[in-house]
C-alpha positions as CSV (number, residue, x, y, z in Angstrom):
1,X,-0.4,0.1,0.0
2,X,1.1,3.8,-0.6
3,X,3.0,5.8,2.1
4,X,0.5,8.5,1.7
5,X,2.6,10.1,4.4
6,X,4.7,13.6,3.6
7,X,8.6,12.3,4.4
8,X,9.7,16.5,5.5
9,X,6.7,16.5,8.7
10,X,6.8,14.8,11.6
11,X,2.6,15.3,11.7
12,X,0.8,11.7,11.0
13,X,-2.7,10.0,11.3
14,X,-3.2,7.5,13.1
15,X,-7.1,7.5,12.1
16,X,-6.7,8.7,8.6
17,X,-4.4,5.5,7.8
18,X,-6.5,2.9,9.4
19,X,-9.6,4.3,8.1
20,X,-7.0,3.7,4.2
21,X,-5.6,0.5,5.5
22,X,-9.7,-0.8,5.6
23,X,-10.9,0.4,2.5
24,X,-7.8,-1.4,1.4
25,X,-8.3,-4.2,2.7
26,X,-12.1,-4.1,1.5
27,X,-11.1,-2.9,-1.8
28,X,-8.3,-6.1,-2.6
29,X,-11.6,-8.4,-0.7
30,X,-14.4,-7.8,-3.8
31,X,-10.8,-7.5,-5.8
32,X,-10.3,-11.5,-4.9
33,X,-14.1,-12.4,-4.8
34,X,-14.5,-11.6,-7.9
35,X,-11.7,-13.1,-9.3
36,X,-12.8,-15.9,-7.5
37,X,-16.6,-15.9,-9.1
38,X,-15.0,-15.4,-12.4
39,X,-12.9,-18.7,-12.0
40,X,-16.0,-21.4,-10.3
41,X,-18.7,-19.4,-13.2
42,X,-16.3,-21.0,-15.5
43,X,-15.5,-24.3,-14.2
44,X,-19.4,-25.2,-13.9
45,X,-19.7,-23.7,-17.2
46,X,-16.8,-26.3,-18.9
47,X,-18.8,-28.8,-16.4
48,X,-22.7,-27.4,-17.7
49,X,-21.5,-28.3,-21.3
50,X,-19.4,-31.5,-20.9
51,X,-22.5,-32.9,-19.5
52,X,-24.9,-31.5,-22.1
53,X,-22.3,-32.1,-24.8
54,X,-21.8,-35.8,-23.8
55,X,-25.7,-36.7,-23.9
56,X,-26.5,-34.6,-26.9
57,X,-26.8,-36.7,-30.2
58,X,-24.0,-34.9,-31.3
59,X,-21.0,-36.1,-28.7
60,X,-20.7,-39.6,-31.0
61,X,-20.4,-37.8,-34.9
62,X,-18.2,-34.5,-33.2
63,X,-15.9,-36.9,-31.5
64,X,-15.1,-39.3,-34.5
65,X,-14.2,-36.7,-37.4
66,X,-11.6,-33.8,-38.1
67,X,-14.4,-31.2,-36.1
68,X,-12.9,-32.8,-32.7
69,X,-9.3,-31.2,-33.1
70,X,-11.0,-28.3,-34.2
71,X,-12.3,-28.3,-30.2
72,X,-9.7,-29.8,-29.2
73,X,-7.5,-26.4,-30.0
74,X,-9.6,-24.2,-30.1
75,X,-9.1,-23.1,-25.8
76,X,-5.6,-23.4,-27.0
77,X,-6.2,-20.3,-29.5
78,X,-8.4,-18.6,-26.7
79,X,-6.6,-18.9,-24.2
80,X,-3.4,-17.2,-26.5
81,X,-5.3,-14.9,-28.1
82,X,-6.2,-13.6,-24.1
83,X,-2.8,-13.4,-23.0
84,X,-1.0,-12.1,-25.8
85,X,-4.1,-9.2,-26.8
86,X,-4.7,-8.7,-23.1
87,X,-3.5,-4.9,-22.6
88,X,-5.1,-4.1,-26.6
89,X,-8.9,-5.4,-26.0
90,X,-11.7,-4.2,-23.8
91,X,-12.8,-6.1,-20.7
92,X,-16.0,-6.5,-21.9
93,X,-14.6,-8.9,-25.0
94,X,-12.2,-10.2,-22.1
95,X,-14.3,-11.1,-20.6
96,X,-16.3,-12.8,-23.4
97,X,-12.8,-14.6,-25.0
98,X,-13.2,-16.2,-20.9
99,X,-16.9,-17.6,-21.4
100,X,-16.2,-18.7,-24.9
101,X,-12.7,-21.0,-23.5
102,X,-14.3,-22.4,-20.7
103,X,-17.6,-23.3,-22.8
104,X,-15.1,-24.9,-25.7
105,X,-13.1,-26.6,-23.2
106,X,-16.1,-27.5,-21.7
107,X,-17.0,-29.7,-25.3
108,X,-13.4,-30.4,-25.3
109,X,-13.1,-32.2,-22.5
110,X,-16.2,-34.1,-23.0
111,X,-14.4,-37.2,-23.8
112,X,-13.4,-37.2,-19.7
113,X,-17.2,-37.1,-18.3
114,X,-17.2,-39.9,-21.0
115,X,-14.6,-42.1,-19.6
116,X,-15.7,-41.9,-16.1
117,X,-18.1,-42.9,-13.8
118,X,-20.2,-40.0,-12.1
119,X,-19.4,-40.8,-8.9
120,X,-15.6,-40.3,-8.6
121,X,-15.9,-37.4,-11.5
122,X,-18.3,-36.2,-8.4
123,X,-16.0,-37.5,-5.4
124,X,-12.2,-36.0,-7.3
125,X,-13.9,-32.3,-8.3
126,X,-15.1,-32.1,-4.5
127,X,-11.7,-33.0,-3.2
128,X,-10.1,-30.9,-6.1
129,X,-12.6,-28.3,-4.3
130,X,-11.1,-28.5,-1.3
131,X,-7.7,-28.5,-1.8
132,X,-7.9,-25.9,-4.6
133,X,-9.3,-24.2,-1.3
134,X,-7.2,-24.7,0.8
135,X,-4.1,-23.4,-0.7
136,X,-5.7,-20.8,-2.2
137,X,-6.0,-19.8,1.1
138,X,-2.5,-20.3,1.7
139,X,-1.3,-17.9,-0.9
140,X,-3.5,-15.6,0.3
141,X,-2.5,-15.7,3.5
142,X,1.2,-16.3,4.0
143,X,3.7,-13.9,4.5
144,X,6.3,-15.6,2.3
145,X,7.2,-14.8,-1.0
146,X,6.1,-17.4,-2.7
147,X,8.0,-15.6,-6.6
148,X,10.7,-18.6,-6.6
149,X,8.6,-21.7,-6.1
150,X,6.4,-20.6,-8.4
151,X,9.3,-19.5,-11.5
152,X,10.4,-23.5,-10.9
153,X,7.0,-25.1,-11.0
154,X,5.9,-22.6,-14.4
155,X,9.5,-25.1,-15.4
156,X,8.2,-28.0,-13.9
157,X,4.5,-26.9,-16.4
158,X,7.0,-27.8,-19.0
159,X,8.8,-30.6,-18.2
160,X,5.6,-32.2,-17.4
161,X,4.8,-31.8,-21.0
162,X,7.1,-32.8,-22.4
163,X,6.8,-35.9,-20.4
164,X,3.4,-36.5,-21.4
165,X,4.5,-36.4,-25.5
166,X,6.8,-38.5,-24.5
167,X,4.6,-41.0,-22.9
168,X,2.0,-40.9,-25.4
169,X,4.7,-43.3,-27.9
170,X,6.4,-45.1,-25.0
171,X,2.9,-46.0,-23.2
172,X,4.4,-46.6,-20.3
173,X,2.3,-47.6,-17.1
174,X,4.8,-46.5,-13.9
175,X,5.7,-43.5,-16.5
176,X,2.1,-42.6,-15.9
177,X,1.1,-43.0,-12.6
178,X,4.7,-40.5,-11.7
179,X,2.8,-38.0,-14.5
180,X,0.1,-37.3,-12.2
181,X,1.8,-38.4,-9.0
182,X,3.9,-34.6,-10.4
183,X,1.2,-33.0,-12.2
184,X,-1.1,-32.3,-8.8
185,X,1.8,-32.0,-7.1
186,X,2.8,-28.4,-9.6
187,X,-1.3,-27.7,-10.2
188,X,-1.5,-27.4,-6.6
189,X,2.1,-25.6,-5.4
190,X,0.9,-23.1,-8.6
191,X,-2.9,-22.4,-6.7
192,X,-1.0,-21.6,-3.6
193,X,1.7,-18.8,-6.5
194,X,-0.8,-17.7,-8.6
195,X,-3.1,-16.5,-5.8
196,X,-0.1,-14.1,-4.0
197,X,0.5,-13.2,-7.2
198,X,-3.4,-11.7,-8.4
199,X,-3.4,-9.8,-4.9
200,X,0.2,-7.8,-5.2
201,X,-1.2,-7.8,-8.7
202,X,-4.2,-5.9,-7.0
203,X,-2.5,-2.8,-5.6
204,X,-1.0,-2.4,-9.3
205,X,-4.1,-1.8,-10.3
206,X,-6.0,0.1,-8.0
207,X,-8.3,2.5,-9.1
208,X,-7.9,1.7,-13.1
209,X,-11.0,-0.3,-13.4
210,X,-10.8,-1.0,-16.7
211,X,-7.3,-2.3,-14.9
212,X,-8.9,-3.7,-12.2
213,X,-12.3,-5.8,-14.8
214,X,-8.9,-6.7,-17.7
215,X,-6.8,-8.4,-14.3
216,X,-9.3,-9.8,-12.9
217,X,-10.4,-11.9,-15.9
218,X,-7.2,-12.8,-16.5
219,X,-6.4,-13.9,-12.3
220,X,-9.7,-16.5,-13.0
221,X,-8.1,-17.8,-16.1
222,X,-5.3,-18.8,-14.1
223,X,-6.9,-19.9,-11.5
224,X,-9.4,-21.8,-13.8
225,X,-6.1,-23.5,-15.0
226,X,-4.8,-24.2,-11.9
227,X,-8.1,-25.9,-10.4
228,X,-8.8,-27.9,-13.8
229,X,-6.0,-29.3,-14.4
230,X,-5.0,-30.5,-10.5
231,X,-9.2,-32.5,-11.7
232,X,-7.7,-34.1,-14.5
233,X,-4.7,-35.3,-12.7
234,X,-6.5,-36.2,-9.8
235,X,-9.5,-38.3,-11.5
236,X,-6.0,-40.3,-14.1
237,X,-4.7,-40.8,-10.8
238,X,-7.8,-41.8,-8.8
239,X,-11.0,-42.0,-11.5
240,X,-13.1,-45.2,-12.1
241,X,-13.8,-46.0,-15.8
242,X,-16.6,-47.0,-16.8
């Protein structure tokens, strides 16, 4: 928080400083609540679209045709558009792209819904939600700087992707198990790291309505990806297949 006192004077007004601290805390809570609302609404939208699409007549024709690649690549294209174009777009455009991403991701992930039992999906979802909540709370409240850990974890994501590509050809069960465990740990750590980063970002954009709206969307996207990946790795590790 900025220090509004004049260093050339010795006069301080503790009451005014306390009022500014309370206002900052209220603004931060409101901002973080907006981020979490976006994030959880996106997760729910993805789940609803996935369930509806699995039970629709279009599921088999789409998933057995070349259209499935369109739905697999479209979410990646939308994430890249948000990540690289956020500074040039309006907040309303960023919000629309986020909702479009969440909806299309539901179609892309619909085979997962079809592959695992509903009980496994529900159990894994609530386990992920509980873990996510605790980890995000830790990231929000800890005084420790998580930046060094975050850098290490981001590097781990790239290694994880390479390992997954290699195992697509090797089909190694032990390697798949290792990938799932490491994936859970990486995205658990990123949940705490991203929460702290989103909290810190607030103090850079506070007072700028448009910037706050756009960073809230990007923060929600980061937490959405952390939640979704942790859920998918947990489901692969613990889920019961049909």
